[in-house]
N, C-alpha and C positions, 0 to 999 in steps of 0.2 A: 687327237687320234692320228696315227701315222697314215699317210696316204701313199699309195704305190702307183706310179705312172709308167714306169719302164717295162717294156715287154720282157726284159730279162727276169723280172720277178714272177712272170706268169708260170714258171715251172712249178711253183707252189700249188698251182691249180692243175696243170697238166703239162706233160713234157712236149707235146706236139702242137700247142696252141699257135694260131696264126698271129702275125703282126697286124693289128687293126689300124686302119687309117680312118679314124672317126670322122674327120672333116668331110669325107666323101658322102657321109650320110646326112649331113646338115647343110647342103647347098641351098642358099636362099632362106636359111633358118638358123636358129640357135638352139642348142640342146645340151643335155648331159646324160651320163650313164654312170651308175654305181653298181658294183658287185661286191657283196659282203659275204665272207666265209664264216659261218656260225661257229664251227669247231675251232677255227683259228682266232675267232673273236676280233676280226679286223677287216677293213676294206682291202680288197686285193686288186681292184681296178676302179679307177675314177677318171672320167673325162669331163673337162670343163668345170673345175671346182668352183669358179666364180658363179656360174649359172646354177650349180647345184645348191648354192647358198642363197639364191634369190627366191623370196616368197612368191608363190603363185596360188591361184584358187585350186582346191583339190578336185572340184567338180565330182564326177561319179566315183572317184577313188574314195570319197567320203562315205560311200556305202559300206566300206569295211568297218570303220568305227561305229557307224550307225547300226549295222547289223549286230555288232557286239553289244551295244547298248540295248537293242531290242530284245535279244536273247537274255541278257542279264536281268532285265525287268520283267521277263516272262510274258512280254507282249508277243514275241515270236516264240513258237513252241518247238518246231522241228523244221526239216526241209520243206514240208508240204503244208504246214499250218502256221499262221492263219492263211486261208485262201480268201483274198479280198476281190470282190467283183468290180469290174470296171464300170464307171459312170461317165457320161459325156462331159459332166462338169469338171472332171479331172483334167481335161484338155481344153481349157477355155478358148484357146486360139485355134482349135480344131486339130485334126490329125495331119501331120506334115509328111512329105514323101521320104524324109530321112529317118523317120521313126520306125522301129521294128513293128510289125503287125501285132506282135504280142502285147504292145501297149494298150491295145483295144480289147484285150481279153482279161479274164480273171487271172490273178497272179499269186504265187506262193513265195516264201523266202528264197527258194532255189531259183525260180524263174525270174524273180525281181533282180537278183544279182547277175544272172546269165544274160538277160536282155536289157539290163540297166534301166529299169522302169522308173521314171522320175516321179510319177504320181504315187507309187507305192512308198517311195522315200518320204514324200511330203506327208502322206497319211501317217506313217510311222513317226515322223518328227512331231506331228501334232499330238499324237498319243503320248509321246515322251514329255513334250513341253520344253520351252526355252531354258528354264532354270535347270532342269535335269540334264539337258544336253550340255549346258555350260559346266555343270559339275563334272561330267565325264571328260570333257575337253581338258579341264584342269588336271584331273587325275591321270589322264593319258599323256599329258604334256604335249598336246596335239597342236602344232602350228602356233599361230598367234592367239588362239583361243577366242577369237572375236566372232561371236554368233549374233551380232546386232542386226545384220542385214543392211539394206539400203538406207542411208541417212534420211530421216523424215518419213519413212514408210514402215508399216508394221508387217514386214514380209519375211522375217527371219526364218520362220518355220516352212516357208515355201521355197527357200533356197539361199540361205546365207552362205552355203558352200558352192553355189553356182555363179562364178564370176562376180562375187559380192564381197562381203566383209571378211569371211574366213580365208586365211592364206596359210600355206605351208611350203617349206623348202623340200627339195629332193632329199637332202641329208636328214631332215626331220622325218620324212616318210620312211627312210631306211631305219632310223632309230625306233619309230613306232612299230614297224614290221618286225624288227628284232625282238622286241618285248612280246609281241603277239605270237610269233612263231614259237618262241620259248614258253608261251603260256604264262607270262609273268605280269600281264596287265592286272590291275586291282579290280578284277571282276571274277565271276564264276568260271571254272574250267569248262563247264557246259557251254557258256556263251562263246568262248574262244574256239572250242572244238567244233561246234555247229557252224560257225562262220567259216572256219577252215574247210570243212566238208563242202560247203556251198561254193567255195572259190576254186575247187578242183576243176582243172581243164582237161588234162589228158595224162596217160601213162604209156610209155613205150615197152618194148619187149624185154628191156633190161631193168624194168621196174623203176625207171627214172620218171618222177612225177612232177608235173607243172601246175602251179597254182597262180592265179593272177586276176587283176581287175584293171580295166581301162577307164579313162576319164577324158573328157574333151570339152572345150568351150571357146568363147571369144572374149578377148580383152578389148580395151578401148580401140575404136576405129576398126572393129571387126578383125583384129589380129588373132588368128587361130592358134590354139595351143593344145597340147595333149599329153597324157600320161599312159604308161603301162607299168604297173608295179606288182610285185609278187615274190615268189620263191620257187626254187627247184629242190626236190628231195632226191638225193643220190648218194649211194654208198654210205649210209648212216650219217649223212651230213645234210645241211640245208644251206643253199646259196640264195641270199636275198638280193633282189635286183630292183632298181628304179630307173626307168627310162622316161625321158621328158623331152619335148620339142616345142618350139615356139617360132612362128613365122616372123620374118623380118619386115614384112609389109602386110597391108590389109587385104582383105578379099579372099583369103585362103579357105580351104575346106577343113572340116573337123579333123584334128590331127591325132586322134587316138589310134587309128589304124597304122599311122606312120611310127608312132612311139612303140607300138606292139611289134611291128615288123622289124624295126631296128633292134629291139631287145632280143628277139628270137634269133636274128642274124648274129648278134654279138655272142649270145649264149652258145650257139652252134660253133662259131669260130673259136671260142675259148674252150670248146669241148666240155661244156657243162651239160648241154643237151646232146 
């Protein structure tokens, strides 16, 4: 697939786009950004191709395929059902200061995605089962498809996607989102449409709509990394984006907010938003 790196090519997106100095956004870190034009069927912007091809844990961005699986199997019904009550056992290490208070409340498919509720993911994963999830990963061609979890531990359903065995590159995230946005995944239309609806974030006065999901975690030696992936609907077109960042040293904070801020800045500067 042809990759475009020169700012001269941005006229295909907009005539007045700014020249972005991506390195300014990744001081003390490594990251990448991809912007894909669905109508043109090509990447129109990509920063740091090498890192975009590096497998990383999906963390909470895995909630997107997990939601699709849940709706496809009719475990998830609609935005508000099922509503699963919180139990203290869902947070075995207790409630942490960084956790949204909604993690201690009853949650629905909509609130699960909005507040990135880990225990809801785990409960849904248990209902699906390892073999079913592996079948979907293969059908979706999602990452390395490795849902084994930690070697020697039976913990896959508790978080094979959380800094564990499951890995995915930024470019593979883009390919997955492309099929999802076009509703071409080998699942029901209902499953894809309900997940899309739950990922909606905002719409401006010009009817430009933003959809997305963050994800964050820690690699070996507490190296923080983060994602913000999604798409923008504008002028009868969709622009898929993947933003990723990883610290170059240990001890950082969760990086999903950085990945999201970077993506929004890039999208504004490129006049997609």
